[in-house]
C-alpha positions in Angstrom: 14.9 -26.6 -19.4 17.0 -25.7 -16.4 16.9 -22.0 -17.3 13.1 -22.2 -17.5 12.9 -23.9 -14.1 15.2 -21.2 -12.6 13.0 -18.5 -14.0 9.9 -20.0 -12.7 11.4 -20.5 -9.2 12.6 -17.0 -9.2 9.1 -15.7 -9.9 7.9 -17.3 -6.6 10.8 -16.1 -4.4 10.0 -12.8 -2.6 12.4 -9.9 -2.9 12.8 -9.5 0.9 11.2 -10.9 4.0 10.8 -10.1 7.6 11.3 -13.3 9.6 9.9 -13.3 13.1 12.6 -14.2 15.6 10.6 -14.1 18.9 7.4 -15.7 20.1 5.6 -12.4 20.2 6.6 -11.6 16.6 5.4 -15.0 15.4 2.0 -14.5 17.2 1.6 -11.1 15.7 1.5 -12.6 12.2 -1.5 -14.8 13.1 -1.2 -17.7 10.6 1.7 -16.4 8.4 5.2 -17.7 8.7 6.9 -14.4 7.6 6.2 -11.0 6.1 6.8 -11.2 2.3 7.7 -7.9 0.7 7.7 -7.5 -3.1 6.5 -3.9 -3.5 7.7 -0.6 -1.9 7.1 1.3 0.2 5.8 -1.5 2.4 3.9 -0.2 5.4 3.5 -2.1 8.7 1.2 -1.3 11.6 -1.0 -2.7 14.3 -4.4 -4.3 13.8 -6.8 -2.2 15.8 -9.9 -4.2 15.3 -9.4 -6.7 18.1 -12.2 -7.6 20.5 -12.8 -10.0 23.3 -15.7 -12.2 24.1 -16.3 -15.1 26.5 -14.7 -17.4 23.9 -11.4 -15.3 23.7 -9.8 -12.7 21.6 -10.8 -12.3 18.0 -10.1 -10.0 15.0 -13.0 -8.4 13.3 -13.2 -8.9 9.5 -11.4 -6.2 7.5 -13.2 -5.2 4.3 -11.2 -3.8 1.4 -12.6 -2.0 -1.5 -10.9 -0.6 -4.7 -11.8 3.0 -3.6 -10.2 2.8 -0.1 -6.5 2.4 0.3 -5.5 0.7 3.5 -3.0 2.5 5.8 -0.8 -0.6 6.0 0.3 -3.4 3.7 0.2 -5.8 6.7 -1.5 -5.5 10.1 0.2 -7.1 13.1 -1.6 -8.3 16.2 -0.3 -6.8 19.4 -1.2 -9.7 21.8 0.9 -8.5 24.8 -0.4 -6.5 27.8 1.3 -3.3 26.7 0.8 -1.8 23.2 4.2 -1.9 21.5 3.0 -1.6 17.9 1.5 1.6 16.6 -1.4 1.7 14.1 1.1 3.1 11.6 4.5 2.0 12.8 7.2 1.8 10.1 7.8 1.3 6.4 10.5 -0.3 4.3 11.5 1.5 1.1 13.7 0.7 -1.9 15.8 3.1 -3.9 18.6 2.4 -6.3 18.5 -1.3 -5.3 19.1 -0.4 -1.7 16.7 -0.9 1.2 15.7 1.7 3.9 13.5 1.7 7.0 11.6 4.7 8.2 9.6 5.1 11.4 6.1 6.4 10.7 5.9 8.6 13.8 5.2 5.6 16.1 4.6 6.2 19.8 7.3 3.9 21.2 9.7 4.0 18.2 11.5 1.4 16.1 15.0 0.0 16.7 17.4 -1.2 14.0 20.0 -3.5 15.6 19.2 -1.9 19.0 19.7 1.7 17.6 16.7 4.0 18.0 15.5 5.1 14.6 12.0 6.4 15.6 10.6 9.1 17.9 12.4 12.4 17.2 14.0 11.0 14.0 10.7 11.4 12.1 11.0 11.0 8.3 14.7 9.9 8.5 15.5 6.9 6.4 18.1 4.4 7.7 19.8 1.8 5.5 18.8 -1.8 5.9 21.2 -4.7 5.3 20.7 -8.4 5.0 20.4 -9.9 8.5 19.5 -6.7 10.3 17.2 -7.0 13.4 14.1 -4.7 13.6 12.5 -4.3 17.0 9.1 -2.7 17.1 8.3 -0.6 20.2 10.0 0.0 23.5 13.4 -1.3 24.7 11.6 -4.1 26.5 9.5 -5.1 23.4 9.7 -8.7 22.2 8.4 -7.9 18.7 11.6 -8.6 16.8 12.1 -9.5 13.1 15.1 -10.2 10.9 15.3 -8.5 7.6 16.5 -10.9 4.8 17.2 -10.1 1.2 16.3 -13.1 -1.0 16.9 -11.6 -4.5 20.0 -9.9 -5.8 
């Protein structure tokens, strides 16, 4: 019985997650607590369908169809004055049970543990380790996430 319970629990646990560690990162997820990643490559970019009205800021409904593939697996909301997140910002890949991050030609780049991995480093993959910090955008950006491996 315990083996069955372990197997069931394991089926609910994501392979890896991106945990928001700053206020701006938490807000960018709207109502989600974290980014759950179970398939690769996993593409992350900015939600570009935001509008304002006299009631405040709102996101227009995104319609998905089986014939149209979205550009991203998750769309983050950039709620700050300056745009830090590009429409197609970065992706996480898995090969031979190792994880990698690659900037997708974003405007302001991506930082891995404060090391620049974007801009002129287009199409380069960088190894991701449990606990690494990913910063989206400029050096002053507050969009920071921690990469956590949950499965062996």
